[in-house]
C-alpha positions as CSV (number, residue, x, y, z in Angstrom):
1,X,21.8,-9.4,-21.3
2,X,23.2,-10.1,-17.8
3,X,22.9,-6.5,-16.8
4,X,19.2,-6.4,-18.0
5,X,18.5,-9.6,-16.0
6,X,20.1,-8.1,-12.9
7,X,18.1,-4.9,-13.2
8,X,14.8,-6.7,-13.8
9,X,15.6,-8.9,-10.8
10,X,16.3,-5.8,-8.7
11,X,13.0,-4.3,-9.7
12,X,11.2,-7.6,-8.8
13,X,13.0,-7.7,-5.5
14,X,12.0,-4.1,-4.7
15,X,8.4,-5.1,-5.3
16,X,8.7,-8.2,-3.0
17,X,10.0,-5.8,-0.3
18,X,7.1,-3.4,-0.9
19,X,4.7,-6.4,-0.6
20,X,6.3,-7.4,2.7
21,X,6.1,-3.8,4.0
22,X,2.5,-3.2,3.0
23,X,1.1,-6.6,3.8
24,X,2.9,-7.5,7.1
25,X,4.7,-4.4,8.5
26,X,2.3,-1.6,7.6
27,X,1.7,-0.5,11.2
28,X,5.3,-0.7,12.3
29,X,7.1,2.5,13.2
30,X,9.7,2.1,10.5
31,X,7.3,1.5,7.7
32,X,5.0,4.3,8.9
33,X,8.0,6.6,8.7
34,X,8.9,5.4,5.2
35,X,5.4,6.0,4.0
36,X,4.8,9.1,6.1
37,X,1.7,7.8,7.9
38,X,0.5,8.2,11.4
39,X,-0.3,5.2,13.7
40,X,-4.0,5.8,13.4
41,X,-4.0,6.1,9.6
42,X,-1.9,2.9,9.4
43,X,-4.4,1.0,11.6
44,X,-7.3,2.3,9.6
45,X,-5.8,1.6,6.2
46,X,-4.2,-1.8,7.0
47,X,-6.4,-3.8,4.7
48,X,-6.0,-1.3,1.9
49,X,-2.2,-1.4,2.3
50,X,-2.3,-5.2,2.3
51,X,-4.3,-5.1,-1.0
52,X,-1.6,-2.8,-2.5
53,X,1.1,-5.1,-1.3
54,X,-0.6,-8.0,-3.0
55,X,-0.6,-6.1,-6.3
56,X,3.1,-5.3,-5.8
57,X,3.6,-9.1,-5.4
58,X,1.9,-9.7,-8.7
59,X,4.3,-7.2,-10.4
60,X,7.3,-9.1,-8.8
61,X,5.9,-12.5,-9.9
62,X,5.4,-11.2,-13.5
63,X,8.9,-9.9,-13.7
64,X,10.3,-13.2,-12.4
65,X,8.1,-15.1,-14.9
66,X,9.6,-13.0,-17.7
67,X,13.1,-13.5,-16.4
68,X,12.8,-17.3,-16.2
69,X,10.6,-18.0,-19.2
70,X,12.1,-20.7,-21.3
71,X,11.4,-18.8,-24.5
72,X,13.6,-15.7,-24.7
73,X,11.2,-13.8,-27.0
74,X,8.2,-14.4,-24.8
75,X,10.3,-13.6,-21.7
76,X,11.3,-10.3,-23.3
77,X,7.6,-9.4,-23.9
78,X,6.6,-10.4,-20.4
79,X,9.4,-8.3,-18.8
80,X,8.5,-5.4,-21.0
81,X,4.8,-5.6,-20.1
82,X,5.5,-5.7,-16.3
83,X,8.2,-3.0,-16.4
84,X,5.7,-0.7,-18.1
85,X,3.1,-1.6,-15.5
86,X,5.6,-0.7,-12.8
87,X,6.4,2.6,-14.5
88,X,2.8,3.5,-14.9
89,X,2.1,2.7,-11.3
90,X,5.2,4.8,-10.3
91,X,4.0,7.8,-12.3
92,X,0.5,7.6,-10.9
93,X,1.8,7.1,-7.4
94,X,4.3,9.9,-7.8
95,X,1.5,12.4,-8.7
96,X,-1.2,11.2,-6.4
97,X,0.4,9.8,-3.3
98,X,4.0,10.7,-2.8
99,X,6.5,12.3,-5.2
100,X,9.3,9.9,-4.1
101,X,7.5,6.9,-5.6
102,X,8.3,8.3,-9.0
103,X,12.0,8.1,-8.3
104,X,12.1,5.0,-6.0
105,X,10.1,2.8,-8.3
106,X,10.1,4.6,-11.6
107,X,13.8,5.1,-12.2
108,X,14.7,1.5,-11.6
109,X,11.9,0.4,-13.9
110,X,13.0,2.7,-16.7
111,X,16.6,1.6,-16.3
112,X,15.6,-2.1,-16.4
113,X,13.3,-1.5,-19.4
114,X,16.1,0.3,-21.3
115,X,18.5,-2.5,-20.5
116,X,16.0,-5.1,-21.6
117,X,15.4,-3.3,-24.9
118,X,19.1,-2.9,-25.5
119,X,19.7,-6.6,-24.7
120,X,17.0,-7.7,-27.1
């Protein structure tokens, strides 16, 4: 159960970091390098990236909600739902935007989901 909570927490933290990068640091050189974007593309897509960042924040909030829900059964269901959402987003992003998304976001989500299922 502790391992599952740690893994879910790490997935949530990853999405908080993505939120921060997409909402506040999108045009910075380091984030542009991470996402493989040019300065002009980053400037032009800033509002779109901020919107994506907000959605990543919702994923993190949902995972935290599931982790801290007072009813363990409900918390399990919430964690499962949001981990599957992360996995679907990673699969879609991996095939449509950048292959590494599949690994950077998908593998942690699968690992956390498996741990949650085993802990339940």
